[in-house]
C-alpha positions in Angstrom: 0.8 -41.0 -5.5 3.5 -39.8 -3.2 3.1 -37.3 -0.3 5.1 -34.6 -2.1 2.9 -34.9 -5.3 0.0 -35.0 -3.4 1.1 -31.6 -1.6 1.8 -30.2 -5.0 -1.8 -30.8 -6.2 -3.5 -29.8 -3.1 -1.5 -26.3 -2.4 -2.8 -24.3 -5.4 -6.0 -25.3 -4.6 -6.1 -24.4 -0.6 -4.4 -21.0 -2.0 -7.3 -20.5 -4.3 -9.8 -21.4 -1.7 -8.1 -19.1 0.9 -8.4 -16.3 -1.6 -11.8 -16.8 -2.6 -12.9 -16.9 1.2 -10.8 -13.7 1.8 -12.6 -11.9 -1.0 -16.1 -13.0 0.1 -15.1 -11.9 3.6 -14.3 -8.6 2.3 -17.5 -8.2 0.2 -19.5 -9.2 3.3 -17.5 -6.7 5.3 -18.2 -3.8 3.0 -21.9 -4.7 2.5 -22.3 -4.4 6.5 -19.7 -1.5 7.1 -20.5 0.5 3.9 -23.8 1.7 5.5 -22.0 3.0 8.6 -19.5 4.9 6.4 -22.1 6.2 3.8 -23.5 9.2 5.5 -19.7 10.5 6.1 -18.8 10.0 2.6 -22.1 11.6 1.5 -21.5 14.8 3.7 -17.8 14.7 2.6 -18.5 14.6 -0.8 -21.1 17.4 -0.6 -19.0 19.7 1.6 -15.5 19.2 0.8 -15.1 17.3 -2.6 -17.8 19.3 -4.6 -16.7 22.6 -3.4 -12.8 21.8 -4.0 -14.1 20.7 -7.6 -16.2 23.5 -8.3 -13.3 25.9 -7.0 -11.2 24.8 -9.3 -13.5 25.2 -12.1 -14.5 28.6 -11.1 -10.6 29.3 -11.1 -10.4 29.1 -15.0 -13.5 31.4 -15.4 -14.4 35.1 -14.9 -17.0 34.3 -12.7 -18.7 37.1 -10.6 -20.6 36.8 -7.3 -23.8 36.5 -9.2 -22.7 33.2 -11.2 -24.0 34.6 -14.2 -21.9 35.1 -17.4 -18.9 33.2 -16.5 -16.8 32.5 -19.4 -13.7 30.5 -19.5 -10.5 32.3 -19.4 -7.7 29.8 -18.8 -4.8 30.5 -16.6 -5.4 34.3 -16.5 -6.4 34.4 -12.9 -3.2 32.4 -11.9 -1.2 35.0 -14.1 -2.8 37.9 -12.5 -2.5 36.1 -9.0 1.1 35.6 -9.2 2.0 39.1 -10.4 -0.2 40.6 -7.7 1.8 42.5 -4.9 -1.3 42.8 -2.7 -1.7 39.2 -2.5 2.2 38.3 -1.9 2.2 41.0 0.8 -0.9 39.2 2.4 0.7 36.0 2.2 3.8 37.5 3.8 1.7 38.8 6.8 0.2 35.1 7.4 3.7 33.6 7.1 5.1 36.4 9.5 2.2 35.6 12.0 2.9 32.0 11.8 6.8 32.3 12.3 5.9 34.2 15.6 3.1 31.9 16.6 4.3 28.5 16.3 7.6 28.5 18.3 6.0 30.7 21.1 2.8 28.4 21.4 4.9 25.3 21.2 7.2 26.2 23.9 4.6 27.9 26.1 2.3 24.7 25.8 5.3 22.6 26.7 5.8 24.6 29.9 2.2 24.6 31.0 1.9 21.1 30.6 5.0 20.4 32.7 3.7 22.7 35.4 0.2 21.0 35.5 1.9 17.5 35.3 3.9 18.2 38.2 1.8 20.6 40.4 0.4 18.8 43.4 -2.8 20.8 44.7 -5.6 21.6 42.6 -4.6 20.0 39.3 -8.0 20.1 38.2 -8.1 23.8 38.6 -4.9 24.7 36.9 -5.7 22.4 33.9 -9.1 24.4 33.5 -7.6 27.7 33.8 -5.3 26.9 31.0 -7.6 25.1 28.6 -10.6 27.3 29.2 -9.6 30.2 26.7 -9.7 27.6 23.8 -13.4 26.9 24.5 -14.2 30.4 23.6 -15.4 31.6 20.2 -12.6 33.0 18.2 -14.8 36.5 18.0 -15.3 36.5 22.0 -11.7 36.1 22.5 -11.0 38.7 20.1 -13.4 41.3 21.2 -11.9 40.7 24.8 -8.4 41.5 23.8 -9.4 44.4 21.5 -10.8 45.7 24.9 -8.1 45.0 26.7 -5.4 46.5 24.2 -7.5 49.6 23.1 -5.2 52.6 23.9 -6.6 54.9 26.7 -9.0 52.8 28.2 -7.5 49.4 27.8 -7.0 47.4 31.0 -3.3 46.2 29.5 -1.7 49.5 29.2 -3.2 50.8 32.4 -2.0 47.7 34.4 1.5 48.0 33.3 1.7 51.5 32.9 2.2 51.6 28.8 0.9 54.0 26.4 1.5 51.6 23.3 -1.0 52.0 20.5 -1.3 48.3 19.9 -4.1 48.5 17.6 -3.7 51.7 15.6 0.1 51.4 14.8 1.6 48.9 12.3 4.4 48.2 14.5 2.1 46.8 17.0 -0.9 45.6 15.6 0.3 42.0 14.5 2.0 41.5 17.9 -1.2 42.3 19.5 -3.2 39.7 17.5 0.0 37.0 18.3 -0.5 37.9 22.0 -4.5 37.2 22.0 -3.9 33.8 19.6 -1.4 32.8 22.3 -3.6 33.0 25.1 -6.5 31.9 23.1 -5.2 28.7 21.5 -2.4 27.4 23.5 -5.0 25.0 25.8 -5.2 22.8 22.8 -1.6 22.0 22.6 -1.1 21.9 26.4 -3.8 19.4 26.4 -1.8 17.2 23.6 1.4 17.9 25.9 -0.2 16.9 28.9 -1.4 13.7 27.6 1.9 12.8 26.2 3.6 13.5 29.6 1.1 11.3 31.6 2.0 8.4 28.9 5.9 8.5 30.0 6.6 5.5 32.0 7.5 6.3 35.6 10.2 3.8 35.8 12.5 5.9 33.4 12.6 8.7 35.9 13.2 6.4 38.7 16.1 4.5 37.3 17.5 8.0 36.3 17.3 9.3 39.8 19.1 6.2 40.8 21.8 6.8 38.4 22.3 10.1 40.1 20.5 12.6 37.1 19.0 15.8 38.4 15.9 17.4 37.1 17.4 19.1 34.2 18.9 16.1 33.0 15.7 13.9 33.2 14.1 16.6 31.3 16.7 16.7 28.5 17.4 13.1 28.4 14.0 11.5 29.0 11.2 14.1 28.5 12.1 15.8 25.6 13.1 12.6 23.4 9.9 11.1 24.5 8.0 14.1 23.4 9.5 14.5 20.2 6.7 13.2 18.3 3.8 15.0 19.9 6.1 18.0 19.3 6.1 17.6 15.6 2.4 17.2 15.6 1.8 20.5 17.6 4.3 22.2 15.4 2.7 21.1 11.9 -1.0 21.7 13.4 -0.2 25.1 14.9 1.6 25.9 11.6 -1.3 24.9 9.4 -3.7 26.7 11.5 -1.5 30.0 11.9 -1.4 30.2 8.1 -5.1 30.2 7.9 -5.2 33.5 10.0 -8.4 35.2 9.6 -11.0 35.2 12.5 -9.1 37.1 15.4 -7.3 39.5 13.1 -10.6 40.5 11.3 -12.4 41.1 14.6 -9.6 43.0 16.6 -9.3 45.2 13.5 -12.8 45.9 13.3 -13.4 43.8 10.2 -10.5 46.1 8.4 -7.1 45.2 7.1 -5.5 46.9 10.2 -3.2 50.0 10.0 -1.8 50.6 6.8 -2.8 47.1 5.9 -0.3 45.6 8.3 -2.6 42.8 9.5 -4.6 42.0 6.2 -3.7 37.9 5.7 -4.1 36.0 2.9 -7.5 34.6 3.6 -8.7 37.8 4.4 -7.5 39.4 1.0 -9.2 36.2 -0.8 -12.5 37.2 0.6 -12.4 40.7 -0.2 -11.7 40.1 -3.7 -14.7 37.4 -3.9 -17.3 39.3 -1.7 -16.2 43.0 -2.0 -15.0 43.1 -5.5 -17.2 40.2 -6.8 -14.4 38.4 -8.4 -15.3 35.1 -7.6 -13.3 33.4 -10.5 -10.2 35.6 -9.4 -10.7 34.6 -5.4 -11.1 30.9 -6.5 -7.7 30.9 -8.1 -5.9 32.6 -5.1 -7.7 29.9 -3.1 -6.2 27.0 -5.0 -2.9 28.8 -4.7 -3.2 28.8 -1.1 -4.4 25.2 -1.1 -1.2 24.1 -2.9 0.9 26.1 -0.2 -0.9 24.3 2.6 -0.5 20.9 1.0 3.3 21.6 0.2 3.7 22.2 4.1 1.7 19.1 5.2 3.8 16.9 2.7 7.0 18.6 3.7 6.3 17.7 7.4 5.5 14.3 6.6 8.8 14.1 4.2 10.7 15.2 7.2 9.1 13.2 9.7 9.7 10.1 7.6 13.3 10.6 7.2 13.9 11.3 10.8 12.3 8.0 11.5 14.3 6.0 9.2 17.5 7.9 10.4 16.7 6.8 13.9 16.4 3.4 13.0 
C-alpha cells in the first residue's frame, strides 16, 4: 500500500476519533460545570423566565389582582392599550426624561472622569465624592432633593436666591427629577469612563506631544476615539435605565403623578393599572408592550454598533 492510499484510509479514522474525543470532553465538561451553573439557571427560570411567561399569559386575560375568575379575551387588552392616550402620555414622559438625562449624564461623566484622571492631589477623595451618591438608595436620594427643592424652605432656592416652584409646577417638575437623577447616577458612568481612561496607552500621548499636539488636539484625536466604545456602552445603559423611570419620580412627587400628571412615567402608570385599578391583565399587556420597546432600543443599539464596526474595518 502506498503512502497516499494509507493516508486516505487513516484520515477519516483520525477525524472520527477526534470528533468522538471532542464529544466526550464536552459531555465531561457539562457534567462538571453543569452543577456550578444549575443554581443560576434555577433562579433565572424562577424570577425571569416564569414571570415573563406568566405575564404574557395574563396579558391575554381579564385577570384582576385577586387572580380569580380570569377569562381569555384575546388581544382586547393590547387594542385598548394602543388606544389609551394616558399610556402614550406616560410613555412620552419617559422618553422626554430619557432625552434629557442621557446626553447630560454622558458628557458630565466624561468631564468628571477627565478631572479625576488628571488631578494630582487627593485622587481618592475626588473619586469618592463623584461616586458616593450612586451608593445611596433611590428613595434616600429622592427625599434629599425633595427637601432641597421644596419652595419656601428648600436650600437650593435659598442659596441661589430663587423662588422657583420645582415640585409644584409642571414646567419645572421633570427638570427637578432630571437634576436629582444626574447627581445620583452619574457615579456609575464616571467609573466606566475613568477605567477606560486608565486603559489608554501613555505612549500615544507622548508621541502626540513630540509631534506638537496640544491638550485639545490630544483629547480630540486620541482620547475621544479611544473612548467611543465605552461611550456607546454608557449611552445604551443610561437610555435603558432612564426609560424605566420610576423610583425618583414617585418619591419626589410624594407617590403621586406630579403636577397635572407631568411626571407620571410609563412604569408608574402600569403599576397604577395593576395595583390601583386592579386590572392585572391590562397592566400585563402594557408591560409586554414596554418590553418590546426596550428590546427594540437594545437591538437597535447592537445593529448600529455592528454597522459602525464593519464600516471601520
